[in-house]
C-alpha positions, 0 to 999 in steps of 0.5 A: 241863130240870126242870120248875121251871126251865121254868116260871120261864123262861116267867114272866120271858120273858112278863115281858119279851115283854109290854113288847116288844109294846107299841106305845110303853110309858109314859115316864120320866126316870131321874136319872143325875147331879145336883148339877152346876153349870149342865150344858148338854150330854152326849155320848159317844165311839163304843163307850165306856160313859162319858158326858161332861157339859159345864158352862157354866162350863168344866168337862167331867165323866165320869159312869162306872159311875153315878158322877160322877168327882171329877176333871174331864176337862177344866177350862177355867174360866180360859179361858171367859167365862159371862156371858149365854149365853157359856160352854163351850157344845158338845163333840164327839167325833172318829169316830176317838177310839178311835185318835187320842184327839181331841175338839173343844169350842166356847166364848167365850173370856175374853180376847177374848169371840169363839167359839173351836172347839179341839181336845184329845187325851186323856192316853195314859196316863190315859183320864179326863183330857185333855191340857190341853197338847195344845190347838189352835184350829181355827177362831174366829168374831168376836162383836160387842162388848157382846152376850152372847146368841145363841152357839149352840155345838153342834158335831158330825159327821154319821155319813157325814162323818168328817172334817167338823165342823159348828158352828152359830152364833148371829147374835151377839145383840142383838134382831132381828139389828141388823146383819142378820148372819145374811143375810150371807154374809161373816160366819160368824154365824147360820149352820151352818159346816162345816170339814173337820178332818182337815187340819192346815194348821199342822202346825208350830205347835201353837197353831193346827190349822186346817181345810180346805173340804169339797167341797160347801160354799156358793159365794160369801161365807165358804167355811166356810158350809154353810147360814145365816139362823139367829137362834140354832140351840139346839140341832141334831143329826144322826139317827145312823141316816139322817144327817138334820140337825135345827135347832131355832132359837130365835125372837124374840118370836113363833115358835120353829121346827125345820128340817131342814138342807141345804147352801145353805139360808136359813132366813130370819132376820131377814126371817122368823121361822119363816113369820112375815114379820118384816121386810117392808122387808128384801130379798126372800128368794127361797129361804127354807126354811120349818120343818117345824115351829114353834110361836108364843108365845101371848103368853108367853116361849119358847125351844126346846131342840132334841133328838134322834132316839131310836135306842136299843134299849131302848124298843120303838116309839120308834125315829125319834122326835125329841124337843125341849123349850122352856126357858121353858114346861118343856114336852117334845114329840116327833114323827116327821118323815116327809120332808116333814112330821111326825106323831105330835106328843105332849106328853111333859111329864107323862111326862118331867118330875116332882118326882122326876125332871127337874124342868125348866129343860132346857137340852139333850139328849144321846146316849150311844154306844148311842143312849139319850137324855138330858135336861140340867137347867140345875139340875144334873141329867141324866136318861135317857129309859126305859120305865116297866114295866107292872104285869103285867109287873113281876108276871110277872118278880116271880113268876119271880124268887120262884120262882128264890129258892124253888128255890135255897133248896130245892136249897141244903138238899138239897145235901151239906155242903161239905168243911171 
């Protein structure tokens, strides 16, 4: 190998290595999409380079090769009610999407104002267009009349359960859960539901998809219930490596909380708001599961936005870090969950929110197929969390690239003329 090539490779390798040896480099948000209409979520199917962006008004858009495609992947705007906290609230791809082309959405129906979880398939000949005629209802959850908040909406599959769709429902709205629905096991509000979507109970009826009840759900009450006692779980997620379920639950006036999912768990609402006794005259709760983390409002409004555990490969030292935000105070935080508590609680706001990046209004987080994490702003932006290259790293890599350019120019002058 020529001596010059060895020098160039040494400089470039040293540049990349200096990033790799850092514990956790400074972070930043790199804007990947803007000009969106109230985006609420992003996701992607396994092994797919595209990013799917969910807008509250009912459209799902595709970010492909750095460009938001002009035609929506799916447009449910005529079917979705968007008042208050209603809208198109969630999306999940079937773990076997590559072969069955199936995905799921969670929205508030304009006609009934109830929650609808439905499944669609992608057009076989047009991979960027969903087949609107393929719609089948999986489950509906009745919402109380006249209340337009606490609709939750996140849906997803645990990595180890490819048949089971998890569905987050809020308590239906109103201050302090006036009907105590979250504690009522005969209602599907204020719950985490789990249904087996592999089973189509109505194969002859295209409008009904149906589901089966997975083994291991709670006994007693509605059989779809996996866990209960939640106010507005916005949002939850699975750690793609461990399968741990993180549930961020929006509080009433005092506490925001993050819980770990477990079948049969009672997270306490409305009797408890976090660890704070909220309704002392309610029946006592013997099996209240306390949050792994909570914070109070300190006299100001607050509303937690749950996130994800970072499992990407692009940022050394960040694996296993859970990110979350607060929609009202525009703070972004992170921690590590140890299995019994948390460590390394870190304020990431100064790193991830800026006038040139995501400016605030974090409505959601999301993952792409590689485990990269994204912040979604209700103000129309999507940004990817990336590492900030250290100055010395840039210097080493730029020196290497400059030598490459010089070497190429010299080789070009020495090369014989090409035949005409």
